Every structure is written in C-alpha cells, then in structure tokens.
N, C-alpha and C positions, 0 to 999 in steps of 0.2 A: 503495498500499500503506500503512495506516494500522499505529503503534506505539502502543503501552500503555506507560508509562514507569511503576513502581512505586518509590518510595525509603521508607525507612524509617531514622530517625533517634531513636532512645530519649531523648535526653538532650532532645529538643526535646517538650515536655512540652504545647507547644497543637495540635503538629503532628507525633506522634510517625511517623506515616504518610500517603503521600501516594499519588496515582495520577493521572494525568493522561492522555489519547489525542491523539496528532498526525497530521499527513495527511504529510510527508516526512521523510525523513531529516535534511534541516538543521533543522527544528524539531525533532527527535527531542535533534540532537546537542545546541543550546541548550538544550535543556530541563535535560538532562542534567549537559551542565556546568554549571548554575544549580543544580543539587540537590547536586555532589558538591559544589560550594564552600560551601555550607549544612551541610555535615558528613553529608547523607544517604549510604547503600548507594543501589545505584539497580541494578536490573534491568528490563530491557526483553523484550518478547515481539511479535511481530506482529499485528492485529490476528484472525489465525487462532488466537494463541495458542500458536506454537511459538517458542521462548527464543531470542533475537538478540543475537549478541555488540556492543560495544560498537565493536570492531573494523569487522563489518561493517557499521557504519551508517556510519562514516568514509570508505569505499569507496566508500558509496550516496551521500554528498557530494558527491565527488567526479564520479559518474558526472552525478548532476544539473545540481551547475556544466557539466558539457560538452557538453550537451544545451539 
C-alpha cells in the first residue's frame, strides 16, 4: 500500500505546501516526522485516497518489522 503525505507550513515562504508519495509505512513515518520537525502540519492518506491516522502508520511499521 502506498501513502500520500501532505504538509502545510504557511510560515515557510519557499515551500508553504508539500506532498510526497511513499510506498511503505516506515517511509511514511520517516517523512511525517521530518515534516513535523520542520513545522509542517501533516495529513496522510492511502494511495486510494482514504485518510490514515499517524497511530495507524506506527502500528503498520511494527507489523512490517515483524515480517
């Protein structure tokens, strides 16, 4: 499953809005944490367009690590 991560930081004049596509939950969590450190408010959706909670991403990372 892929994820679309969108971030908004209106204080950032160079890139007030960004979006990224990643394939794994681990990659999604890494990008989310990076954006949040940069002051972005982050929203995540599945590649099908359904909203995904950060808690769900974290749970999926654990499952990916177990397999």
